[in-house]
C-alpha positions as CSV (number, residue, x, y, z in Angstrom):
1,M,32.8,-18.4,16.2
2,F,29.2,-17.1,16.4
3,K,28.0,-15.3,19.6
4,I,24.5,-15.7,20.9
5,K,23.0,-13.5,23.6
6,T,20.2,-15.1,25.7
7,L,17.7,-12.6,27.1
8,N,15.6,-15.2,29.0
9,K,16.3,-18.6,30.4
10,I,16.2,-21.0,27.4
11,S,15.7,-24.8,27.8
12,P,19.1,-26.6,28.1
13,N,17.9,-29.2,25.6
14,G,17.9,-26.5,23.0
15,M,21.1,-24.8,24.0
16,R,23.1,-28.0,24.0
17,L,22.5,-28.4,20.3
18,L,24.9,-25.5,19.6
19,P,28.3,-27.0,18.7
20,P,30.9,-25.5,21.2
21,D,33.5,-25.2,18.5
22,N,31.4,-22.8,16.4
23,F,29.0,-21.1,19.0
24,E,29.3,-19.4,22.3
25,Y,26.3,-18.1,24.3
26,A,25.7,-16.2,27.5
27,S,23.2,-13.7,29.0
28,E,26.0,-11.1,28.9
29,I,28.0,-11.2,25.7
30,V,29.7,-8.4,23.7
31,G,28.9,-8.1,20.0
32,P,26.3,-10.9,19.6
33,D,25.5,-12.2,16.2
34,A,22.1,-13.3,17.4
35,V,19.7,-13.1,20.2
36,L,17.5,-15.8,21.7
37,V,14.5,-14.5,23.6
38,R,11.2,-15.5,25.1
39,S,9.2,-12.8,26.9
40,F,11.9,-10.2,27.4
41,N,10.8,-6.8,26.1
42,M,13.2,-5.7,23.3
43,L,11.1,-2.8,22.0
44,E,13.3,-0.1,23.6
45,M,16.5,-2.1,23.5
46,E,19.5,-0.8,21.6
47,L,20.3,-3.4,18.9
48,P,24.1,-3.9,18.5
49,P,25.7,-3.3,15.1
50,S,26.8,-7.0,15.1
51,L,23.3,-8.4,15.3
52,K,22.1,-10.5,12.4
53,A,19.1,-12.4,13.8
54,I,16.7,-12.7,16.7
55,A,14.9,-16.0,17.5
56,R,11.8,-15.9,19.6
57,A,11.3,-19.2,21.4
58,G,7.5,-19.0,21.0
59,A,5.0,-17.8,18.4
60,G,4.2,-14.2,19.4
61,V,6.7,-11.4,18.5
62,N,5.0,-8.4,20.1
63,N,8.1,-7.9,22.3
64,I,10.4,-7.5,19.3
65,P,10.9,-4.3,17.3
66,I,10.1,-5.9,13.9
67,S,10.2,-2.7,11.8
68,K,13.5,-1.6,13.2
69,C,15.0,-5.1,12.6
70,S,13.7,-5.2,9.0
71,E,15.2,-1.8,8.2
72,R,18.6,-3.2,9.3
73,G,18.3,-6.5,7.6
74,I,18.0,-8.4,10.9
75,V,16.0,-11.6,10.4
76,V,13.4,-12.3,13.1
77,F,12.4,-15.9,13.7
78,N,9.6,-17.4,15.7
79,T,8.6,-21.0,16.4
80,P,5.0,-21.6,15.2
81,G,3.5,-24.9,16.3
82,A,6.2,-25.7,18.8
83,N,3.9,-24.9,21.7
84,A,0.7,-25.9,19.9
85,N,-0.1,-29.0,22.0
86,A,0.4,-27.1,25.3
87,V,-2.0,-24.4,24.2
88,K,-4.5,-26.9,22.8
89,E,-4.7,-28.7,26.1
90,L,-5.4,-25.5,28.0
91,V,-8.1,-24.6,25.5
92,L,-9.8,-28.0,26.0
93,M,-9.7,-27.4,29.8
94,A,-11.2,-24.0,29.2
95,L,-14.1,-25.6,27.3
96,F,-15.0,-27.6,30.4
97,M,-14.3,-24.7,32.8
98,S,-16.6,-22.4,30.9
99,S,-19.4,-25.0,31.1
100,R,-19.2,-26.8,34.5
101,K,-18.3,-23.9,36.8
102,V,-15.5,-26.0,38.3
103,Y,-13.4,-22.9,38.9
104,Q,-16.2,-21.2,40.8
105,G,-17.1,-24.3,42.7
106,I,-13.5,-24.9,43.9
107,T,-13.3,-21.3,45.1
108,W,-16.6,-21.7,47.0
109,A,-15.6,-25.0,48.5
110,K,-12.3,-23.5,49.8
111,G,-14.5,-21.0,51.7
112,L,-15.9,-23.8,53.8
113,I,-12.7,-24.3,55.7
114,G,-13.4,-24.2,59.4
115,K,-17.0,-25.7,59.1
116,G,-15.8,-29.1,60.3
117,D,-18.2,-31.9,60.2
118,A,-20.8,-29.7,58.5
119,V,-18.8,-29.6,55.3
120,P,-20.2,-32.7,53.5
121,K,-23.8,-31.4,54.0
122,L,-22.9,-27.9,53.0
123,V,-21.4,-29.3,49.8
124,E,-24.5,-31.3,49.0
125,D,-26.8,-28.3,49.7
126,G,-24.7,-25.8,47.7
127,K,-23.5,-27.8,44.7
128,S,-26.6,-27.0,42.6
129,Q,-25.4,-23.4,42.1
130,F,-22.5,-24.7,40.1
131,D,-24.3,-26.9,37.5
132,G,-23.6,-26.4,33.8
133,P,-24.1,-28.0,30.4
134,E,-22.0,-30.8,28.9
135,I,-20.0,-29.9,25.7
136,K,-21.0,-33.1,23.8
137,G,-23.3,-32.2,21.0
138,K,-22.6,-28.5,21.2
139,K,-21.3,-26.3,18.3
140,L,-17.7,-25.0,18.6
141,G,-16.6,-22.2,16.3
142,V,-12.8,-22.1,15.8
143,V,-11.6,-18.8,14.4
144,G,-8.1,-19.4,12.9
145,L,-7.0,-22.8,11.7
146,G,-3.3,-22.7,12.2
147,A,-1.3,-25.2,14.2
148,I,-3.3,-24.7,17.4
149,G,-6.7,-24.1,15.8
150,V,-6.5,-27.4,13.8
151,M,-5.5,-29.4,16.9
152,V,-8.4,-27.8,19.0
153,A,-10.9,-28.5,16.2
154,N,-9.8,-32.2,15.8
155,D,-9.8,-32.9,19.5
156,A,-13.1,-31.1,20.1
157,E,-14.7,-33.4,17.5
158,S,-13.3,-36.4,19.3
159,L,-15.1,-35.1,22.4
160,G,-18.4,-35.2,20.5
161,M,-18.7,-31.5,19.5
162,E,-19.8,-30.2,16.2
163,V,-17.0,-28.0,14.9
164,I,-17.2,-25.1,12.6
165,G,-14.0,-23.5,11.3
166,Y,-13.1,-20.2,9.7
167,D,-9.8,-19.2,8.2
168,P,-9.6,-17.3,4.9
169,F,-5.8,-17.9,4.8
170,L,-5.9,-21.7,5.5
171,T,-2.5,-23.2,4.5
172,V,-2.1,-26.5,2.6
173,D,-0.3,-28.0,5.6
174,S,-3.2,-27.0,8.0
175,A,-5.8,-28.3,5.5
176,W,-4.0,-31.7,5.4
177,G,-4.1,-31.9,9.2
178,L,-7.7,-30.8,9.7
179,S,-10.4,-33.4,10.1
180,R,-12.6,-33.8,7.0
181,T,-15.8,-33.5,9.1
182,V,-14.9,-30.0,10.4
183,R,-17.4,-27.8,8.6
184,R,-16.2,-24.6,6.9
185,A,-18.0,-21.5,7.9
186,L,-19.1,-19.4,4.9
187,S,-18.3,-16.2,6.9
188,L,-17.0,-15.1,10.3
189,D,-20.5,-13.7,11.0
190,S,-22.2,-17.0,10.3
191,L,-19.8,-18.8,12.7
192,F,-20.6,-16.3,15.4
193,A,-24.3,-16.7,14.9
194,E,-24.2,-20.6,15.0
195,S,-21.7,-21.4,17.7
196,D,-22.4,-22.3,21.4
197,Y,-18.7,-21.9,22.1
198,I,-16.2,-19.7,20.2
199,T,-12.4,-20.0,20.5
200,L,-10.0,-17.5,19.0
201,H,-6.6,-18.5,17.3
202,V,-5.6,-15.6,15.2
203,P,-2.7,-13.1,15.5
204,L,-3.1,-9.6,16.9
205,N,-2.7,-7.0,14.2
206,D,-4.4,-3.9,12.9
207,K,-7.1,-6.0,11.2
208,T,-7.9,-8.2,14.2
209,K,-7.6,-5.8,17.1
210,S,-11.0,-5.7,18.8
211,M,-12.4,-8.1,16.3
212,I,-14.8,-9.2,19.1
213,N,-16.7,-6.0,19.6
214,R,-20.3,-4.9,20.1
215,D,-21.4,-5.5,16.5
216,K,-20.0,-9.1,16.5
217,L,-21.2,-9.9,20.0
218,A,-24.7,-8.9,18.9
219,L,-24.6,-11.7,16.4
220,M,-23.9,-14.4,18.9
221,K,-26.3,-16.8,20.7
222,K,-27.4,-15.8,24.1
223,G,-25.2,-17.7,26.6
224,V,-22.2,-18.2,24.3
225,R,-18.9,-19.3,25.9
226,L,-16.0,-17.3,24.5
227,L,-12.4,-18.5,24.8
228,N,-9.3,-16.4,24.0
229,F,-5.9,-18.1,24.1
230,A,-4.5,-16.0,21.2
231,R,-4.0,-12.4,22.3
232,G,-5.8,-10.1,24.7
233,G,-6.4,-7.2,22.3
234,L,-8.7,-9.3,20.1
235,V,-11.6,-8.7,22.5
236,N,-12.9,-5.2,23.3
237,N,-13.2,-5.2,27.1
238,K,-15.9,-2.6,27.3
239,D,-18.2,-4.3,24.8
240,L,-17.5,-7.7,26.4
241,Q,-18.6,-6.4,29.8
242,E,-21.9,-5.1,28.3
243,A,-22.4,-8.5,26.6
244,I,-21.8,-10.3,29.9
245,S,-24.3,-8.1,31.8
246,Q,-26.9,-8.7,29.1
247,G,-26.4,-12.5,29.3
248,V,-25.1,-12.8,25.7
249,V,-21.7,-14.1,26.9
250,A,-22.1,-16.6,29.7
251,F,-18.4,-16.9,30.4
252,Y,-15.2,-15.5,29.0
253,V,-12.0,-17.5,29.5
254,T,-8.8,-15.8,28.7
255,D,-5.1,-16.4,29.1
256,F,-4.5,-12.6,29.0
257,P,-6.1,-11.0,32.0
258,D,-5.7,-7.3,32.8
259,E,-7.0,-5.1,35.6
260,E,-10.3,-4.4,33.8
261,L,-11.0,-8.1,33.2
262,L,-10.2,-9.1,36.8
263,K,-13.0,-6.9,38.0
264,M,-15.6,-8.5,35.7
265,D,-18.1,-11.2,36.7
266,N,-18.1,-14.4,34.6
267,V,-14.5,-13.9,33.5
268,I,-12.1,-16.8,34.2
269,P,-8.6,-15.3,34.1
270,I,-5.7,-17.6,33.5
271,P,-2.2,-16.1,34.0
272,H,-0.8,-16.7,30.5
273,L,-0.2,-20.4,31.0
274,G,-0.7,-21.5,27.4
275,A,2.9,-22.5,26.7
276,S,3.9,-23.1,30.3
277,T,4.9,-26.7,30.1
278,P,8.4,-28.2,30.1
279,E,7.6,-29.9,26.8
280,S,6.5,-26.7,25.2
281,E,9.5,-24.7,26.4
282,E,11.8,-27.5,25.2
283,N,10.2,-27.7,21.8
284,C,10.3,-23.9,21.3
285,A,14.0,-23.8,22.4
286,V,15.0,-26.6,20.1
287,M,13.2,-25.1,17.1
288,A,14.6,-21.6,17.7
289,V,18.2,-22.8,18.1
290,L,18.0,-25.0,14.9
291,Q,16.7,-22.1,12.9
292,L,19.4,-19.8,14.2
293,M,22.1,-22.3,13.4
294,D,20.9,-22.8,9.9
295,F,20.7,-19.1,9.3
296,L,24.1,-18.2,10.8
297,E,26.0,-21.1,9.3
298,R,24.2,-21.4,5.9
299,G,22.1,-18.3,5.5
300,N,18.9,-20.2,5.2
301,I,15.6,-18.7,6.5
302,N,12.8,-20.8,7.9
303,N,9.9,-19.4,10.0
304,S,10.9,-15.7,9.8
305,V,8.2,-13.1,10.5
306,N,9.8,-10.3,8.4
307,F,11.7,-12.0,5.6
308,P,10.7,-14.7,3.1
309,E,11.4,-18.4,3.5
310,C,14.6,-18.9,1.6
311,I,16.4,-22.3,1.7
312,L,19.1,-23.4,-0.8
313,P,21.6,-26.3,-0.5
314,Q,25.1,-24.8,-0.7
315,S,26.9,-25.6,-4.0
316,G,29.7,-23.0,-4.2
317,A,32.9,-22.3,-2.4
318,K,31.4,-19.2,-0.8
319,R,27.9,-17.9,-0.1
320,I,26.8,-14.3,-0.3
321,I,23.7,-13.3,1.7
322,I,22.0,-10.0,0.8
323,A,18.8,-8.5,2.3
324,N,17.3,-5.6,0.5
325,R,14.2,-3.6,-0.1
326,N,11.7,-5.1,-2.4
327,V,12.1,-2.6,-5.3
328,P,12.6,-3.2,-9.0
329,N,16.0,-4.0,-10.6
330,M,17.8,-5.0,-7.4
331,I,19.1,-8.2,-9.1
332,G,20.0,-6.1,-12.1
333,Q,22.3,-4.1,-9.8
334,I,23.8,-6.9,-7.8
335,T,24.8,-9.3,-10.6
336,P,26.9,-6.7,-12.6
337,V,29.0,-6.1,-9.5
338,L,29.8,-9.8,-9.3
339,A,30.5,-10.0,-13.1
340,E,32.8,-7.0,-12.8
341,K,34.9,-8.9,-10.3
342,K,34.8,-12.1,-12.4
343,I,32.7,-13.9,-9.9
344,N,31.0,-17.0,-11.2
345,I,27.5,-17.7,-9.8
346,A,27.0,-21.4,-9.1
347,D,23.5,-21.1,-7.8
348,M,21.1,-18.4,-6.7
349,L,17.8,-17.9,-4.9
350,N,15.9,-14.6,-4.7
351,K,12.6,-14.3,-2.8
352,S,10.5,-11.4,-1.6
353,R,7.9,-10.8,1.1
354,G,6.1,-7.5,1.4
355,D,8.6,-4.6,1.4
356,F,11.7,-6.8,1.8
357,A,13.6,-9.4,-0.2
358,Y,16.4,-11.9,0.5
359,N,19.1,-13.4,-1.7
360,I,21.3,-16.4,-1.4
361,I,24.1,-16.4,-4.0
362,D,26.5,-19.3,-4.2
363,V,29.8,-18.5,-6.0
364,D,32.9,-20.4,-7.0
365,N,35.4,-17.6,-6.1
366,N,36.7,-16.0,-2.9
367,I,35.1,-12.7,-2.0
368,S,37.2,-9.6,-1.6
369,D,36.4,-6.7,0.9
370,D,36.2,-4.4,-2.1
371,L,33.4,-6.5,-3.6
372,M,31.5,-6.5,-0.3
373,D,31.8,-2.7,0.0
374,K,30.4,-2.3,-3.5
375,L,27.4,-4.5,-2.7
376,K,26.7,-2.6,0.5
377,K,26.7,0.7,-1.4
378,I,23.9,-0.4,-3.7
379,E,20.8,1.7,-2.8
380,G,18.2,-0.5,-1.2
381,V,20.7,-3.1,0.2
382,L,20.2,-3.5,3.9
383,M,22.6,-6.2,4.8
384,V,25.4,-8.2,3.1
385,R,27.5,-11.0,4.6
386,V,29.6,-13.9,3.3
387,I,29.6,-17.5,4.6
C-alpha cells in the first residue's frame, strides 16, 4: 500500500484515479511515499525518510527544494503542458488588454456611479482617452516555444498577427506543433528590435533572471507591449519603470504582480490566474497522479525535473530501482553485486541527466535484504528500492 500526502487541494478527478487497494491519500498521513502539491511552499519543510517522489500539479517547481530532493534520490515531477491552454487564453486576453485600454476604461466607467442620467453622455465624451491599436497586422515576438509558447504563436497568427519566435532549445515535439509560417528569429536581440508585442514563455533560472533589463529594453521599439505570464523575476522592475517613463514600454501585463509593480503606471497586474481554470486544475491533477502511479508501481520516470526520463516495460520477476550520482563506473560497481548473488538480469535501462543517473534493472530472482544493503553501500548510490 502506497501512501500519498496532499499539501494542497487536488482535483477529485485526479485523485479518484488512485486504486484504493494499492493507494491511500490524505492531507495528514504518516510516512508518505509521495507528496502531491500545487503552490504549498516546501522549501523549509522536513522531508520524511519514507519519501520517494514529489509531484507538482503544475509546471513551476520554485516551491520545491530540488537540490535537497536530488541528493536523497527523491524524484520530482511536474506537469508541463497540462495548463498550457489556460495560460494561452490569458495571454491572448492580455494582447487585447495591452492595446485597447479596456482595463483602464472599465475602472473609469465604474467611477461614474452616482452620475445618473448623465452617464451615457459622460461615456461618449470620455471614451476617446481609452483608444488603442488593433493587434491585426502587428508583429508578436514569442520568447520560448514550449507548450504554451507554441499555442500562443499559432493562435496569434490566426488573429492576423505576424509572429516571430525564438527558442534555441526548441524540441522536436514543439517544432511539429508550430505553424510553418511562424518566422524564426536569428537572435533574441533581433526579436526585441522587430516586435510590436513581446510575450515571455521561458523558465526562471540563473540565465534568465532579469533577462528583460535596461540593455534589452533599449533595443525595443518605442511603444512596445510586454507580456509576462512565465515568471516575475524575468523582468527587472527598476529598468522596466524607467522604460515606461520614457515611453519605450507602452504597457506591461504580468501575472506576477508585486508591491513595486502595483505602484507603477501602465502596468496591468493580474493575480496569477494563468492556470486558474477548472479544466487546467483537472488536467494537472490527472497528469501528476498518473506519473506518480507509474513511478511508485513500476519505477518509470516521465516529466521529472531532476532525474532523466526512464521508461522500461517490466520483463522480470522483480525490478530494482537505483538512483545515483552521475560518476564513472557506477554500472561496473552495481552489476558485480548482482552477479555475486547469482542474480540474472532480464533487462536493464540506465540514463543520466546532469549530476544524477537512474537505473531500472529487471531480474528473474527474488531480492534479499543482504543484496539491498550491499547496493546501498556503493559510494554514489542515493536510493535503492525493489518493486
